[in-house]
C-alpha positions as a Markdown table, in Angstrom:
| # | Residue | x | y | z |
|---|---|---|---|---|
| 1 | Unk | 33.7 | -45.6 | 25.5 |
| 2 | Unk | 33.0 | -48.4 | 27.8 |
| 3 | Unk | 29.4 | -50.1 | 27.1 |
| 4 | Unk | 28.7 | -50.2 | 31.1 |
| 5 | Unk | 29.2 | -46.7 | 30.9 |
| 6 | Unk | 26.9 | -46.0 | 28.3 |
| 7 | Unk | 24.3 | -48.2 | 29.6 |
| 8 | Unk | 24.5 | -46.5 | 33.0 |
| 9 | Unk | 24.2 | -43.0 | 31.4 |
| 10 | Unk | 21.1 | -44.0 | 29.1 |
| 11 | Unk | 19.2 | -45.3 | 32.2 |
| 12 | Unk | 20.1 | -42.7 | 34.6 |
| 13 | Unk | 19.5 | -39.7 | 32.1 |
| 14 | Unk | 16.6 | -41.0 | 29.9 |
| 15 | Unk | 18.4 | -39.9 | 27.0 |
| 16 | Unk | 17.8 | -42.5 | 24.2 |
| 17 | Unk | 21.3 | -42.0 | 22.5 |
| 18 | Unk | 24.9 | -40.3 | 22.8 |
| 19 | Unk | 25.6 | -37.6 | 20.4 |
| 20 | Unk | 28.8 | -38.1 | 19.1 |
| 21 | Unk | 29.2 | -34.1 | 18.1 |
| 22 | Unk | 32.6 | -32.9 | 19.8 |
| 23 | Unk | 32.7 | -36.2 | 21.9 |
| 24 | Unk | 35.3 | -36.4 | 24.3 |
| 25 | Unk | 36.0 | -39.5 | 26.3 |
| 26 | Unk | 38.7 | -40.5 | 28.8 |
| 27 | Unk | 39.0 | -41.8 | 32.3 |
| 28 | Unk | 36.8 | -39.0 | 34.1 |
| 29 | Unk | 33.9 | -40.3 | 31.9 |
| 30 | Unk | 32.2 | -38.8 | 28.5 |
| 31 | Unk | 30.8 | -35.7 | 27.1 |
| 32 | Unk | 29.6 | -34.2 | 23.9 |
| 33 | Unk | 28.7 | -30.5 | 23.2 |
| 34 | Unk | 27.8 | -28.2 | 20.4 |
| 35 | Unk | 28.7 | -24.2 | 20.1 |
| 36 | Unk | 25.8 | -22.2 | 19.5 |
| 37 | Unk | 26.0 | -18.6 | 19.3 |
| 38 | Unk | 27.7 | -17.7 | 22.4 |
| 39 | Unk | 27.0 | -20.7 | 24.3 |
| 40 | Unk | 28.5 | -24.1 | 25.1 |
| 41 | Unk | 25.6 | -26.4 | 24.9 |
| 42 | Unk | 26.2 | -29.7 | 26.8 |
| 43 | Unk | 24.4 | -32.7 | 25.1 |
| 44 | Unk | 25.7 | -35.8 | 26.9 |
| 45 | Unk | 27.7 | -36.0 | 30.2 |
| 46 | Unk | 28.7 | -39.0 | 32.0 |
| 47 | Unk | 31.1 | -38.1 | 35.1 |
| 48 | Unk | 33.2 | -39.9 | 37.4 |
| 49 | Unk | 35.0 | -36.5 | 38.3 |
| 50 | Unk | 32.8 | -33.5 | 38.3 |
| 51 | Unk | 35.6 | -31.0 | 38.8 |
| 52 | Unk | 37.4 | -32.5 | 36.2 |
| 53 | Unk | 34.3 | -31.9 | 33.5 |
| 54 | Unk | 33.8 | -28.5 | 35.2 |
| 55 | Unk | 37.2 | -27.1 | 34.7 |
| 56 | Unk | 37.0 | -28.8 | 31.0 |
| 57 | Unk | 33.9 | -27.2 | 30.0 |
| 58 | Unk | 35.1 | -23.6 | 31.2 |
| 59 | Unk | 38.3 | -24.1 | 29.0 |
| 60 | Unk | 36.2 | -25.3 | 26.2 |
| 61 | Unk | 33.7 | -22.3 | 26.5 |
| 62 | Unk | 36.7 | -19.9 | 26.9 |
| 63 | Unk | 38.6 | -21.0 | 24.0 |
| 64 | Unk | 35.4 | -20.8 | 21.9 |
| 65 | Unk | 34.4 | -17.4 | 23.4 |
| 66 | Unk | 31.4 | -18.8 | 25.1 |
| 67 | Unk | 29.7 | -16.3 | 27.5 |
| 68 | Unk | 27.6 | -19.1 | 29.0 |
| 69 | Unk | 27.6 | -23.0 | 29.3 |
| 70 | Unk | 24.0 | -24.5 | 29.2 |
| 71 | Unk | 22.8 | -28.2 | 29.9 |
| 72 | Unk | 19.4 | -29.8 | 31.3 |
| 73 | Unk | 19.4 | -32.5 | 33.7 |
| 74 | Unk | 16.8 | -34.9 | 35.1 |
| 75 | Unk | 18.7 | -34.9 | 38.4 |
| 76 | Unk | 18.0 | -32.3 | 40.8 |
| 77 | Unk | 19.6 | -29.2 | 40.0 |
| 78 | Unk | 20.4 | -27.8 | 43.3 |
| 79 | Unk | 23.7 | -29.8 | 43.4 |
| 80 | Unk | 24.8 | -28.2 | 40.3 |
| 81 | Unk | 24.2 | -24.9 | 41.9 |
| 82 | Unk | 25.8 | -25.6 | 45.0 |
| 83 | Unk | 28.9 | -27.5 | 43.9 |
| 84 | Unk | 29.6 | -25.8 | 40.6 |
| 85 | Unk | 27.9 | -22.3 | 40.7 |
| 86 | Unk | 25.3 | -22.8 | 38.1 |
| 87 | Unk | 22.3 | -20.7 | 38.2 |
| 88 | Unk | 18.6 | -21.9 | 37.6 |
| 89 | Unk | 17.8 | -20.1 | 34.0 |
| 90 | Unk | 14.5 | -21.8 | 33.0 |
| 91 | Unk | 12.7 | -25.3 | 32.9 |
| 92 | Unk | 12.2 | -27.7 | 30.1 |
| 93 | Unk | 8.3 | -28.9 | 29.9 |
| 94 | Unk | 7.2 | -31.7 | 27.8 |
| 95 | Unk | 3.8 | -33.9 | 27.3 |
| 96 | Unk | 3.0 | -37.1 | 25.5 |
| 97 | Unk | 1.0 | -37.1 | 22.0 |
| 98 | Unk | -2.2 | -38.2 | 22.1 |
């Protein structure tokens, strides 16, 4: 992975690390994922080509008999709904510990 891509991803996403579970890296960026039950859970995704990753995740999900693809984002979710046909499934809440 290019360190510049990793640095950009960490800054933009707010994530603290890149998970190496099933890590894929190529000219389209990088992604890691886990299979949990019948779901493909996307852990880290740095995309230079959204169409490529959308198709790749669908392929991986089918190969593993997954019924759903799930991920979280700090970006505006509406683009994922409009462009890639995702549906809003819930919210992630957090607060600091005093």
